[in-house]
KEKE-3310 file (N, C-alpha, C; in steps of 0.2 Angstrom, whole numbers, plus 5000, padded with zeros to 4 digits):
npx = (5508:5502:5503:5516:5517:5519:5508:5508:5504:5496:5488:5474:5472:5485:5491:5485:5489:5503:5503:5498:5508:5519:5514:5513:5527:5533:5526:5531:5544:5543:5537:5546:5557:5551:5548:5560:5566:5558:5561:5572:5571:5578:5591:5590:5587:5599:5608:5603:5605:5618:5621:5616:5624:5632:5623:5611:5600:5592:5596:5585:5575:5579:5579:5565:5559:5566:5561:5548:5549:5550:5537:5529:5533:5531:5517:5513:5518:5511:5498:5500:5504:5492:5483:5475:5466:5474:5477:5479:5489:5500:5501:5505:5517:5524:5525:5533:5544:5547:5551:5562:5570:5573:5581:5593:5597:5601:5612:5620:5621:5621:5621:5612:5601:5599:5595:5584:5576:5571:5562:5553:5549:5543:5532:5525:5521:5513:5503:5498:5493:5482:5469:5471:5471:5465:5466:5464:5461:5454:5447:5439:5431:5426:5424:5434:5432:5438:5450:5448:5438:5426:5423:5436:5442:5447:5435:5425:5428:5426:5412:5408:5412:5404:5391:5391:5393:5381:5372:5374:5372:5359:5354:5356:5351:5339:5327:5325:5319:5305)
npy = (4840:4852:4850:4853:4867:4880:4889:4906:4919:4933:4933:4940:4939:4936:4948:4957:4953:4955:4968:4972:4968:4975:4988:4987:4985:4997:5005:5001:5004:5019:5022:5017:5025:5038:5035:5032:5044:5053:5054:5062:5075:5088:5084:5077:5088:5096:5088:5088:5102:5102:5093:5101:5111:5124:5126:5137:5139:5146:5143:5142:5138:5125:5119:5120:5112:5100:5098:5094:5082:5069:5068:5067:5056:5046:5047:5044:5032:5024:5025:5018:5005:5000:5003:5014:5028:5028:5033:5047:5046:5041:5051:5061:5056:5056:5070:5073:5067:5074:5086:5081:5077:5089:5095:5086:5086:5099:5101:5092:5079:5065:5051:5049:5054:5045:5034:5039:5040:5027:5025:5034:5028:5016:5022:5028:5017:5011:5021:5021:5009:5008:5002:4989:4988:4980:4973:4981:4994:5004:4997:4989:4999:5008:5002:5003:5015:5027:5025:5025:5034:5041:5054:5059:5061:5073:5078:5073:5081:5094:5093:5091:5104:5112:5108:5112:5126:5129:5126:5135:5147:5146:5146:5159:5167:5179:5175:5162:5161:5157)
npz = (5248:5253:5266:5270:5271:5282:5292:5295:5305:5312:5328:5335:5348:5353:5350:5358:5371:5369:5367:5380:5389:5385:5387:5401:5405:5400:5408:5421:5420:5418:5430:5440:5437:5441:5454:5461:5460:5467:5481:5481:5475:5475:5473:5461:5453:5454:5448:5435:5432:5432:5421:5411:5410:5402:5392:5384:5392:5406:5423:5432:5424:5420:5433:5436:5426:5429:5442:5439:5431:5439:5446:5435:5428:5438:5439:5425:5423:5433:5428:5416:5419:5425:5414:5414:5409:5397:5384:5387:5396:5388:5379:5388:5392:5379:5377:5388:5384:5373:5379:5386:5376:5369:5379:5380:5367:5365:5373:5366:5368:5361:5363:5374:5368:5357:5365:5370:5359:5357:5368:5363:5352:5357:5364:5354:5347:5356:5358:5345:5344:5352:5350:5354:5367:5377:5389:5402:5414:5407:5398:5406:5414:5404:5392:5384:5377:5380:5374:5360:5355:5345:5347:5349:5337:5325:5318:5327:5338:5334:5331:5345:5350:5342:5347:5360:5358:5351:5360:5370:5364:5361:5373:5378:5369:5364:5357:5360:5372:5373)
capx = (5511:5500:5505:5523:5517:5518:5504:5511:5499:5496:5482:5473:5473:5492:5493:5482:5493:5509:5502:5497:5514:5523:5512:5515:5534:5534:5523:5535:5550:5542:5535:5552:5561:5549:5548:5567:5568:5554:5564:5578:5570:5583:5597:5589:5587:5606:5611:5600:5608:5625:5620:5614:5629:5635:5617:5609:5594:5594:5596:5578:5571:5581:5576:5558:5558:5568:5556:5542:5550:5549:5530:5525:5535:5527:5510:5512:5520:5506:5493:5501:5504:5485:5479:5470:5467:5480:5478:5482:5496:5504:5502:5509:5524:5527:5526:5539:5550:5549:5555:5569:5574:5576:5587:5599:5600:5604:5619:5623:5622:5618:5620:5606:5596:5598:5591:5577:5572:5568:5556:5548:5546:5538:5526:5522:5518:5507:5498:5495:5490:5477:5464:5473:5472:5459:5467:5466:5455:5450:5442:5434:5427:5423:5424:5440:5430:5443:5456:5447:5432:5425:5424:5443:5444:5445:5428:5421:5430:5422:5405:5407:5412:5397:5385:5392:5392:5374:5368:5376:5369:5352:5352:5356:5348:5332:5321:5325:5316:5298)
capy = (4847:4857:4849:4856:4874:4883:4894:4911:4925:4936:4932:4946:4938:4937:4955:4960:4951:4958:4975:4973:4967:4980:4994:4986:4986:5004:5008:4999:5008:5026:5022:5017:5032:5043:5033:5033:5051:5057:5055:5066:5079:5093:5081:5076:5095:5098:5084:5091:5108:5100:5090:5106:5117:5127:5127:5143:5139:5148:5138:5142:5134:5119:5117:5120:5106:5094:5096:5091:5076:5064:5066:5065:5049:5042:5046:5041:5025:5021:5024:5013:4999:4998:5004:5018:5034:5026:5038:5053:5044:5040:5058:5065:5053:5059:5077:5073:5065:5080:5091:5078:5076:5095:5096:5082:5088:5106:5100:5088:5072:5061:5044:5049:5056:5039:5030:5042:5038:5020:5027:5038:5023:5012:5026:5029:5010:5010:5025:5019:5002:5008:4997:4982:4989:4976:4970:4987:4997:5008:4992:4987:5005:5012:4998:5006:5020:5032:5024:5026:5036:5045:5061:5061:5063:5080:5079:5073:5087:5100:5092:5093:5111:5115:5107:5117:5133:5130:5125:5141:5152:5145:5147:5166:5170:5181:5172:5155:5161:5157)
capz = (5247:5257:5273:5271:5272:5289:5292:5299:5305:5319:5331:5338:5356:5355:5349:5364:5376:5368:5369:5387:5392:5383:5391:5408:5405:5400:5415:5427:5419:5420:5438:5444:5436:5445:5462:5464:5460:5471:5487:5481:5469:5474:5470:5454:5450:5454:5443:5428:5431:5430:5414:5406:5410:5395:5388:5384:5396:5413:5428:5435:5419:5421:5439:5436:5422:5433:5447:5436:5428:5443:5447:5429:5427:5442:5437:5419:5425:5437:5424:5411:5423:5425:5408:5416:5405:5394:5379:5390:5399:5383:5376:5393:5391:5373:5379:5393:5380:5369:5384:5388:5370:5368:5384:5378:5361:5366:5375:5361:5371:5356:5365:5377:5363:5354:5369:5371:5353:5359:5372:5359:5347:5360:5366:5348:5345:5361:5356:5338:5345:5357:5349:5357:5375:5380:5396:5405:5417:5402:5395:5411:5416:5399:5386:5380:5373:5381:5370:5353:5354:5339:5349:5349:5331:5324:5317:5333:5343:5331:5333:5352:5351:5339:5351:5366:5356:5349:5366:5374:5360:5362:5380:5379:5363:5366:5354:5363:5379:5373)
cpx = (5509:5502:5512:5523:5516:5514:5507:5505:5499:5489:5480:5473:5480:5494:5491:5487:5500:5509:5502:5504:5519:5521:5514:5523:5536:5532:5528:5542:5549:5541:5541:5557:5558:5549:5555:5569:5564:5557:5569:5577:5576:5589:5596:5590:5595:5609:5609:5604:5615:5625:5619:5619:5632:5629:5615:5603:5596:5593:5589:5574:5572:5578:5569:5556:5560:5564:5550:5543:5548:5541:5527:5527:5532:5520:5509:5513:5514:5500:5494:5501:5497:5481:5474:5471:5474:5482:5482:5488:5501:5506:5506:5516:5528:5529:5532:5545:5552:5554:5562:5573:5577:5582:5593:5602:5603:5611:5623:5625:5618:5617:5614:5600:5594:5593:5584:5572:5568:5562:5551:5545:5541:5532:5522:5518:5512:5501:5494:5491:5484:5471:5465:5473:5466:5460:5469:5460:5451:5445:5437:5429:5423:5423:5429:5438:5435:5449:5455:5440:5431:5425:5431:5445:5443:5438:5423:5422:5426:5415:5403:5407:5406:5391:5385:5391:5384:5370:5369:5372:5361:5349:5351:5353:5340:5326:5320:5321:5308:5295)
cpy = (4852:4856:4852:4863:4875:4889:4900:4917:4927:4935:4938:4945:4939:4944:4959:4959:4954:4965:4977:4973:4972:4987:4993:4987:4993:5007:5007:5004:5016:5026:5022:5023:5037:5042:5034:5040:5055:5059:5060:5071:5085:5090:5080:5083:5097:5094:5086:5098:5107:5097:5096:5112:5118:5128:5134:5144:5141:5143:5137:5138:5127:5116:5116:5113:5100:5093:5093:5084:5070:5062:5064:5058:5044:5041:5043:5033:5021:5020:5019:5006:4996:4999:5009:5025:5033:5031:5044:5052:5044:5047:5062:5062:5055:5066:5077:5071:5070:5085:5088:5078:5083:5097:5092:5084:5095:5106:5095:5081:5067:5054:5044:5050:5049:5034:5032:5040:5031:5021:5030:5033:5019:5016:5027:5022:5009:5014:5023:5013:5002:5003:4990:4983:4986:4974:4977:4989:5001:5003:4991:4993:5008:5008:5000:5012:5026:5031:5025:5028:5041:5052:5063:5062:5070:5082:5078:5078:5093:5099:5093:5100:5115:5114:5111:5124:5134:5130:5132:5147:5152:5147:5155:5170:5172:5177:5165:5155:5161:5151)
cpz = (5252:5264:5275:5272:5280:5288:5297:5299:5312:5322:5335:5346:5358:5354:5356:5370:5375:5370:5376:5391:5391:5387:5398:5409:5405:5406:5420:5426:5421:5428:5442:5443:5441:5453:5465:5464:5465:5478:5487:5475:5469:5471:5463:5450:5449:5448:5436:5427:5429:5423:5409:5406:5403:5390:5389:5390:5403:5418:5431:5431:5420:5427:5439:5432:5426:5439:5445:5433:5433:5444:5441:5427:5431:5440:5430:5420:5428:5432:5418:5413:5423:5419:5410:5412:5400:5388:5382:5393:5394:5380:5381:5393:5385:5374:5383:5389:5375:5373:5385:5382:5368:5373:5382:5372:5361:5369:5371:5364:5367:5358:5369:5373:5359:5358:5370:5365:5354:5363:5367:5354:5351:5362:5360:5346:5350:5360:5350:5339:5350:5356:5352:5365:5378:5387:5400:5409:5413:5400:5400:5413:5410:5392:5381:5376:5374:5376:5362:5351:5348:5340:5349:5343:5330:5322:5323:5338:5340:5332:5340:5353:5348:5344:5357:5364:5354:5355:5370:5370:5361:5369:5381:5374:5365:5363:5356:5369:5378:5377)
residu = (MET:ASN:SER:ASP:ARG:ILE:LYS:VAL:GLY:LEU:ARG:SER:SER:ASP:ILE:VAL:TRP:ALA:TYR:THR:LEU:LEU:ARG:ILE:ILE:MET:GLY:VAL:ASN:TYR:PHE:ASN:HIS:GLY:PHE:THR:ARG:MET:GLY:ASN:ILE:PRO:GLY:PHE:MET:ASP:ALA:MET:VAL:GLY:ALA:MET:GLU:GLY:ALA:TRP:MET:PRO:GLU:TRP:LEU:VAL:ARG:MET:ASN:ALA:ALA:LEU:VAL:PRO:PRO:VAL:GLU:LEU:ILE:VAL:GLY:PHE:LEU:LEU:ILE:PHE:GLY:LEU:PHE:THR:ARG:TYR:ALA:LEU:ILE:ALA:GLY:LEU:ILE:LEU:MET:ILE:VAL:LEU:MET:TYR:GLY:VAL:THR:ILE:VAL:GLN:ASN:TRP:ASP:THR:ALA:GLY:GLY:GLN:LEU:ILE:TYR:ASP:LEU:ILE:LEU:PHE:LEU:LEU:LEU:ALA:GLY:LEU:GLY:PHE:ASN:LYS:VAL:SER:LEU:ASP:GLU:LYS:PHE:TRP:GLY:ASN:LYS:SER:SER:HIS:SER:SER:GLU:ASP:SER:PRO:GLU:GLY:ILE:MET:GLN:PHE:VAL:ARG:ARG:LYS:LEU:PHE:LYS:ARG:ARG:ARG:LYS:TYR:HIS:PRO:SER:SER:GLN:ASN)
# end
Protein backbone atom coordinates (compact mmCIF):
# COMPACT_ATOMS: atom_id res chain seq x y z
CA MET A 1 0.00 0.00 0.00
CA ASN A 2 2.78 2.40 0.85
CA SER A 3 4.43 1.82 -2.52
CA ASP A 4 1.41 3.37 -4.28
CA ARG A 5 1.96 6.75 -2.64
CA ILE A 6 3.87 9.43 -4.47
CA LYS A 7 6.12 11.56 -2.34
CA VAL A 8 5.63 15.21 -3.16
CA GLY A 9 7.81 17.89 -1.66
CA LEU A 10 9.94 20.88 -2.34
CA ARG A 11 13.67 20.35 -2.28
CA SER A 12 15.65 23.39 -1.23
CA SER A 13 18.18 22.82 -4.02
CA ASP A 14 15.35 22.96 -6.58
CA ILE A 15 14.01 26.14 -5.02
CA VAL A 16 17.51 27.68 -5.16
CA TRP A 17 17.77 26.90 -8.86
CA ALA A 18 14.21 28.06 -9.58
CA TYR A 19 14.94 31.30 -7.71
CA THR A 20 18.23 31.77 -9.57
CA LEU A 21 16.67 31.24 -12.98
CA LEU A 22 13.71 33.52 -12.22
CA ARG A 23 16.11 36.21 -10.97
CA ILE A 24 18.18 35.92 -14.16
CA ILE A 25 15.08 35.99 -16.38
CA MET A 26 13.87 39.14 -14.65
CA GLY A 27 17.36 40.61 -14.92
CA VAL A 28 17.56 39.91 -18.65
CA ASN A 29 14.14 41.50 -19.11
CA TYR A 30 15.09 44.67 -17.23
CA PHE A 31 18.56 44.84 -18.78
CA ASN A 32 17.20 44.58 -22.33
CA HIS A 33 14.48 47.14 -21.63
CA GLY A 34 17.16 49.58 -20.51
CA PHE A 35 19.75 48.62 -23.13
CA THR A 36 17.41 49.04 -26.10
CA ARG A 37 16.21 52.42 -24.81
CA MET A 38 19.63 53.84 -23.90
CA GLY A 39 20.47 54.60 -27.52
CA ASN A 40 17.35 56.70 -27.98
CA ILE A 41 16.44 58.28 -24.65
CA PRO A 42 15.04 61.43 -26.35
CA GLY A 43 12.74 59.24 -28.45
CA PHE A 44 11.67 57.31 -25.35
CA MET A 45 10.99 60.60 -23.56
CA ASP A 46 8.86 61.79 -26.50
CA ALA A 47 6.91 58.52 -26.47
CA MET A 48 6.27 58.86 -22.74
CA VAL A 49 5.08 62.46 -23.17
CA GLY A 50 2.68 61.22 -25.86
CA ALA A 51 1.45 58.40 -23.63
CA MET A 52 0.87 60.83 -20.74
CA GLU A 53 -0.98 63.36 -22.89
CA GLY A 54 -4.07 64.56 -21.09
CA ALA A 55 -2.66 63.79 -17.64
CA TRP A 56 -2.26 66.53 -15.06
CA MET A 57 1.51 66.02 -14.95
CA PRO A 58 3.65 68.76 -16.51
CA GLU A 59 5.73 67.72 -19.50
CA TRP A 60 9.05 68.44 -17.74
CA LEU A 61 8.17 65.96 -14.98
CA VAL A 62 7.25 63.26 -17.50
CA ARG A 63 10.50 63.88 -19.40
CA MET A 64 12.59 63.79 -16.24
CA ASN A 65 11.10 60.46 -15.16
CA ALA A 66 11.36 59.05 -18.68
CA ALA A 67 15.05 59.99 -18.84
CA LEU A 68 15.71 58.02 -15.63
CA VAL A 69 13.83 54.85 -16.60
CA PRO A 70 16.35 53.35 -19.11
CA PRO A 71 19.48 53.69 -16.93
CA VAL A 72 17.62 52.37 -13.87
CA GLU A 73 16.33 49.40 -15.90
CA LEU A 74 19.82 48.74 -17.26
CA ILE A 75 21.50 48.83 -13.84
CA VAL A 76 18.77 46.82 -12.06
CA GLY A 77 18.87 44.24 -14.84
CA PHE A 78 22.65 43.90 -14.71
CA LEU A 79 22.63 43.48 -10.94
CA LEU A 80 19.84 40.89 -11.04
CA ILE A 81 21.53 38.85 -13.77
CA PHE A 82 24.62 38.43 -11.62
CA GLY A 83 22.90 38.48 -8.23
CA LEU A 84 24.94 41.43 -7.05
CA PHE A 85 23.40 43.74 -4.44
CA THR A 86 20.24 41.77 -5.14
CA ARG A 87 18.16 43.21 -2.28
CA TYR A 88 18.86 46.79 -3.36
CA ALA A 89 18.33 46.01 -7.05
CA LEU A 90 14.93 44.48 -6.25
CA ILE A 91 13.93 47.44 -4.09
CA ALA A 92 15.01 49.83 -6.87
CA GLY A 93 12.98 47.76 -9.34
CA LEU A 94 9.91 47.94 -7.11
CA ILE A 95 10.31 51.70 -6.68
CA LEU A 96 10.58 52.04 -10.46
CA MET A 97 7.39 49.99 -10.77
CA ILE A 98 5.61 52.33 -8.34
CA VAL A 99 6.53 55.29 -10.55
CA LEU A 100 5.48 53.46 -13.72
CA MET A 101 2.26 52.19 -12.13
CA TYR A 102 1.39 55.72 -11.06
CA GLY A 103 1.92 56.93 -14.62
CA VAL A 104 -0.17 54.28 -16.36
CA THR A 105 -3.03 54.46 -13.87
CA ILE A 106 -3.21 58.25 -14.00
CA VAL A 107 -3.98 57.96 -17.73
CA GLN A 108 -6.21 54.93 -17.06
CA ASN A 109 -4.16 52.51 -19.14
CA TRP A 110 -5.51 49.47 -17.30
CA ASP A 111 -4.12 46.86 -19.71
CA THR A 112 -0.58 48.05 -19.11
CA ALA A 113 -1.27 48.31 -15.36
CA GLY A 114 -2.33 44.67 -15.35
CA GLY A 115 0.90 43.65 -17.08
CA GLN A 116 2.94 45.68 -14.63
CA LEU A 117 1.29 43.86 -11.73
CA ILE A 118 2.96 40.68 -13.01
CA TYR A 119 6.35 42.40 -12.75
CA ASP A 120 5.43 43.60 -9.27
CA LEU A 121 4.50 40.09 -8.16
CA ILE A 122 7.72 38.57 -9.51
CA LEU A 123 9.82 41.30 -7.87
CA PHE A 124 7.94 40.68 -4.61
CA LEU A 125 8.60 36.94 -4.78
CA LEU A 126 12.28 37.51 -5.49
CA LEU A 127 12.61 39.96 -2.61
CA ALA A 128 10.65 37.74 -0.21
CA GLY A 129 12.73 34.72 -1.25
CA LEU A 130 16.17 36.28 -0.85
CA GLY A 131 17.16 33.42 1.41
CA PHE A 132 17.29 31.25 -1.73
CA ASN A 133 19.70 33.62 -3.53
CA LYS A 134 22.55 31.11 -3.18
CA VAL A 135 23.81 31.11 -6.78
CA SER A 136 24.86 34.75 -6.88
CA LEU A 137 27.75 37.13 -6.49
CA ASP A 138 26.18 38.21 -3.20
CA GLU A 139 26.71 34.68 -1.91
CA LYS A 140 30.24 34.49 -3.30
CA PHE A 141 31.43 37.82 -1.87
CA TRP A 142 29.41 38.17 1.30
CA GLY A 143 27.95 34.76 2.02
CA ASN A 144 24.61 36.34 1.08
CA LYS A 145 24.73 38.49 4.22
CA SER A 146 23.64 41.42 2.07
CA SER A 147 20.45 39.54 1.32
CA HIS A 148 19.27 38.77 4.84
CA SER A 149 21.43 40.51 7.38
CA SER A 150 20.09 41.04 10.87
CA GLU A 151 21.25 44.64 10.58
CA ASP A 152 18.63 45.12 7.86
CA SER A 153 15.81 44.41 10.30
CA PRO A 154 14.20 47.42 12.03
CA GLU A 155 15.81 46.35 15.31
CA GLY A 156 19.22 45.96 13.67
CA ILE A 157 18.95 49.38 12.05
CA MET A 158 18.05 50.95 15.40
CA GLN A 159 21.02 49.25 17.07
CA PHE A 160 23.29 50.54 14.31
CA VAL A 161 21.95 54.10 14.76
CA ARG A 162 22.36 53.88 18.55
CA ARG A 163 25.95 52.67 18.17
CA LYS A 164 26.75 55.57 15.85
CA LEU A 165 25.05 58.13 18.08
CA PHE A 166 26.65 56.74 21.23
CA LYS A 167 30.05 56.71 19.58
CA ARG A 168 29.61 60.28 18.39
CA ARG A 169 28.36 61.45 21.79
CA ARG A 170 31.25 59.83 23.60
CA LYS A 171 33.72 61.32 21.14
CA TYR A 172 32.56 64.90 21.77
CA HIS A 173 31.40 64.64 25.37
CA PRO A 174 33.81 66.54 27.67
CA SER A 175 33.81 63.78 30.29
CA SER A 176 34.99 61.21 27.74
CA GLN A 177 38.30 62.94 27.13
CA ASN A 178 40.12 61.45 30.14
